[in-house]
N, C-alpha and C positions, 0 to 999 in steps of 0.2 A: 330262461331265468331259473326254473326249478332246479336244473342241474347245478347251477352255481350255488344256490342256497343249500342244496343237499350236500355239497362238499364242505360246508362250513362246520367247524367243530362246535361252535356255540349257537344257541338259539337266538333268533332275532328278538330285540326288545319290542314292546308295543309301539314305541315312538318310531323305531326303524320301519316297522311294517306300515305305519301310517304314512311316513315320508315316501316310501317306495310306491305306495298306492297313489299318492298325490302327484308324484312326478310322472308315473306311468300314464295317468289320465292326461296330464299336460302334453306328453309326447304324442298322444293320439290326436291332438287338436291340430288344425291347420295353422292357427296363429302361433308364432314362435313363443316358447316358454321363456320367461325371465323369472327365475326362482332363486331365492336365498336359502341355503341349507345351513342352519346354525346349530352347532352342538359343541360343547366343550371337549377338551382333549379326552380321547378314549371312548367317546359316545357312539362311534361307529359310522362317521360320515363317509369314509372311503367305501365301505360295503354298499351303502345306498347309491353312491355315484357309480360303482361297478354295475349295479343292477340297471341303472339308467343307460349306461353305455352299452350294455349287452342288448337291451331292448332296441336301441337305435341301430346297432350293427346287424341284428337279426332282421331289421327292416331294410337292410341294404345301404345304410348311411355310414359316413365316416365320423369318427369321434376324435377331438383334440383335447388333451388335458394339459393345462399350462400351470406351472409352479414357479414361484418367485426366485428360487435358488437351485443350483445344481445338486446340492445335497438332497433337497426335497424331491426334485425331479427323479434322481436316482432311486430314492426310496419308493416313490410311486411306480416307477418302471418295474422294479423287482417284485413289488406286491402284485401289480396287475398281471405281470408275466406269469407268476406262480399260479394265480387263480383263473386267468382267462385262456392261457395257452392250451391247457387240456381240452378246452371247449372250441379250439380252432380260431381264437381271436387274439393271438399274441401281439403285444405292442412293439413299436419301434421307438427309439430314443433320439430326439433331435435337440442338440444344445451346442453351445459354442465349442470350438476346438476339435470338432469331428474332421477326420481326413477328407480332403476334397472329393475323392472317389466315392467314399461312403456317403457323404452328404448328397452328391449327385444322384446316387442310387435311391436314396430315401425320397428326394424331391420328385424323382420320376415316378416312384410308386404311389406317392400321394396324389400327383396330378392325374395319373391313369386310373386311380381308384383301387389299385391292387393292394394297397395297405389300408386296412380299415381303422387302425387305432394308432395314434402317435402321442407320446408323452414328451413334453419339452419345457424349455424355459422361454425367455423373451425371444429366443431364436425363432420361435413360431411366428413372430410378427413380421419377419422380413418379407419384402415384396415378392421374392422368388419362391416363397412357400405357397403353392397353389393346390387347392383341393378339387377333386372331381365332384364329390357330393357330400360336403361337410354338413352334418345334420345335428351335431351336439357339441357344444363347447363347455368344458368344465374348467373353471378357474379356482384354484386352491389358494387359501390364505389371501382373499381378495383385497384386504386392506393394504397389501404390499404393492399393489398395482395402481397406476393412475386410471382415471375413468377412460381416457382416450385409448390407453393400451388395451383394456378389456374390450372396448368397442371395435378396435382395430382387428382383433382376431375374429369376433363375431361377424364382422362385415365381409369376411372372406367367403361368405355364403349369403344368399338373399333370404334364406328361411331357416337359419340355424337356431336351434334352441340353446338357451344359456342357463347353466347351473353354476352359481358361485357358492363357494364353501368358506366358512370362517368360524372361528371360535368367539370373535368379538366384532360385530358389524361396526364400521366407523359411522360417525354421525350422518353423513349423506346417505349411506345405505339404509339406515333406519328411517330417515325422512322419506326416501323413495318407497320403502315398504308401506309406510302409512298412506302414501298417496296412490298406491296400487300398481305402480310400475314393476315392483318386485313382490311376488307372492313369497310367503315365508313358510318353511317347514322346520320344525323345531325338534331336535333330539335332546330331550330333557331327562334321559335316564342314563346312568353310568353303570358299568359292570359291577356285579356284586363284590363287596369287599373294598371298593374304592373309597378312600377317606378324603374329605376336603383338606386342601392345603392350608395350614395355619400361616397367616401373614401378619408381620409386625413391622412397625415404623420405628427406626432408631436414628440417633444422632451420631456424628463421627466419634464422640468421646466414648462410645460403646464398642468401638472396633476391636479392642483387645479381647473383650468378652465374647464378641461374635465369632472371632476366629478360634477362640478356645472351644466354643461350641462345635465349630467345624471339625476341629481335631478330635473331639469326643465322638462325633458321628463317624469319622473315619476309623477310629479305634473299634467302633461297634460293627465295622464291616461295610459302612455306607460310603457314598461318593457325593461330591459337592461341585456345583458350578459357582464361579464368582464372575460377575459381569460388569464391564466398564463401558462408558459411552464412546471412548476414543481408543485408537490403537496406540498412539504415542503422544507425549506431551508437546505443547507448543507455547511460545512466548505470549500469544494472544489469549490463552485460556489457562485457568487455574484448575481445570478438571484433572482428576487422577486418570491415568491411562492404563491400558491393559499391560503394556510392556513394562512400565514402571512398577506396577503392582506385582507383576510376575517376579521381577528382581527382588523387590522388597519382601514379599511373603515367602518365597521359596528359601530365602536366606534368614528370615526372621520367624514370624508367628507360625508358619507352616513348614519350617525346616524339619527334615526327617521324613516328610511325606512325599509321595510321588506327585509332583505338580507339573502340569504342562500348560502351554499357551496356544490358543487358536484365534485367528482373526482373518479378515477378508483379504489381506494382502498375500497370504500364503497361497501357494499353488493348489490347484484342485487335488492333486495327489497328496500333498502335505496335509490338507484339511481332512481328506478321507482317512489317511493313516492315523492321524491324531484322534479322530473320532472313533476309529476302530479299536484303538488301544483303550480308550475310555470305556467303550461299550463292553470290552472284554474284561474289564476290571483291573487293567494294568496301570491305570492312573487313578489317584485318589481325588485330586482337586484339579478342575479344569478352569483356568483363567481365560476369559473369553470376551469378545464383543458380541453384538447382536447377531453374528453369523449363526449362532445356535438357536435363534428365535423360533425357527420352524424346522421340521424334518429330523429332529433328534429324539430318539426313543430309548432311554436307558432306565429300566425299571428299578435298578439299584440306587439311582441318584435320588437323594431325599432332601437335600438342602440347596437352595438358590439364594445367594447373596447378591443384591443389585446395588452397586455403589453409584452415587449421584442419581438416585432414583427420580429426583425432581426433574431430570432432563429428559425423561421418557414419557411418551403418551400412554394413555390407559390401554390401548390396544396392544402396544408392545409389551407393557408390563404384564398384562394378562397372559399373553403368549409365552413370555419368558417363564412366568410362574408355572405354566402348564408343562414345563420340562421335568418337574419333580412330582413326586407322589403318584407315579404311574404304575407302581406295583401295589403290594398289600401293606407296605409300611407307611406310616404317617409322613407327610411332606411338610417342609418348612420353607417359607419365603421371607427373607429379611431385607427390608428396604432401608438403605442408608442415605439420608438426605443431607445435602450441603447447601441450603438456601442462601442466596445473596440478598443483602438489604435492598429494599426498593422493588423486589420482584412480586410483592403482593402475596396473597394466600391461595391463589389458584392451584399451585403445585400441591399444597397441603390437602386441599379438597380432593384432588385426584388420588393421592396416596391413601388418604383415609377411606375413600370409597373402595379402593382395592382391598384394604384391610377388613372392610365390613362384609364383603360378599365374594363368593367364588362364581357367581352367576354372570355369565357373559352378557346376556341381554340386559340385566340390571345395570351393568357397567356401561353398556352402550347408551342407555337412557341417561345416565349421569353425564356421560361425555356429550351427548346431545344438548343437555341442559347447560353445561358449562361452556361449550364451544359454539353451539348453534349448528343448524343443519346445512349451512352452506348454500350455494346456488343450486337449487334443486335440479335443474336441467342443464347445468353447466359443468365446468371442470373444477371449480373451487370446492375443496373438500370441507372446509369449516369456516366459521365466521358468522356474522349476523344474517339471518334469513331475509329474503326479499319479500317479506309478508308484513302488512301494516296492522292487521287485526288478529289473525289466527296465531295460536301458540301450539307447536306440534306436540308437546307433552300435555299441557292443560286440556287441549281440545281433541285428544286422541279419539275418544268415543264419538265425537261429532264427525271427525274426519272419516272414521270407519263407516259410520252411517251414510255419509255422503257418497263414499265410494260404492257401497252396496247399492244405493239408489241409482248411481250412474250406470253401473253394470246392468241393473234391471231395465233401465230405459233403453240401453243399447241392444238388449236382447228382444225388445218388443218391436 
């Protein structure tokens, strides 16, 4: 581990040092670790996970890192390859679309124990992926996976430790952490010079002014994302779509700018090339769906416009907002809401909460309060809790005291 940290260009934050120490102590125990690593974009979660993986591999164990999208899996693979290969622990990449011969070779290496580290997508969950001595499972952006999916990978070993990483724990995650099934490590420090993203809620009649602001930012040398909930329009829905908006904006309010479109139906190569052009500064405005929610890191992007923001959950909105303000320039997130009559005010409470804070844990508490913790030991992620008396937010101190007492009794 010292060799890895010595190779880093930047000093660890106090929060990173604390998290590394907590996880290291967990890995030394016989009982499998179940820990949530929470830190907003840019707080250094990946480096903490790298240290944990290195500790496991130096002990002779295998490590599996699962990401929700191929874009994010690729990003992890190249990052981990760059930092760990010089130490003799280069990763392999397992995802859909690999040639049969390559895939067979990877599976043989994992089953024999010859491959210590694999980065992948849902492809890791397939039955023919067998490990010799899986010791650590790292799940990134855990709110994108179902409970059963995460457990399915962990259960490929009888004693695997689990580290889940996210910028916004979903309600069930927070409920589990309060009940003690998940320990929590918090990265609450951002790199020097990082400014909080300014978030504003707007109505559709402000769209002309919003896109005028986008054009101003582009003229100043910045880039913008504009996100939509659907790829194409349908007769059953009145939602604006990414394809329709691309046609409208590229010929109207954003004409003259370099506008491109990205969504999940594009091939992997089309998505990669589109993102590469945006990252290289060859695209001014990227019209997108939530395919850009994770794994996209463009420091020059300063504006995020989210149309039909009322259709997104807090976790998604917070992740999307995290795509901007990643450099030294101020970031802006503009939420455009199109509420329908009879939908109540829950959508407004979510969006106003996002405008009020950039703190992921605070947003998770709000989400817990609005949606409920769900079935604590089941697969339902939200809804009314199966508790008659306790309230997980109001009684948090009492729950923590009870948990501490239970652990003390167990140790006696």
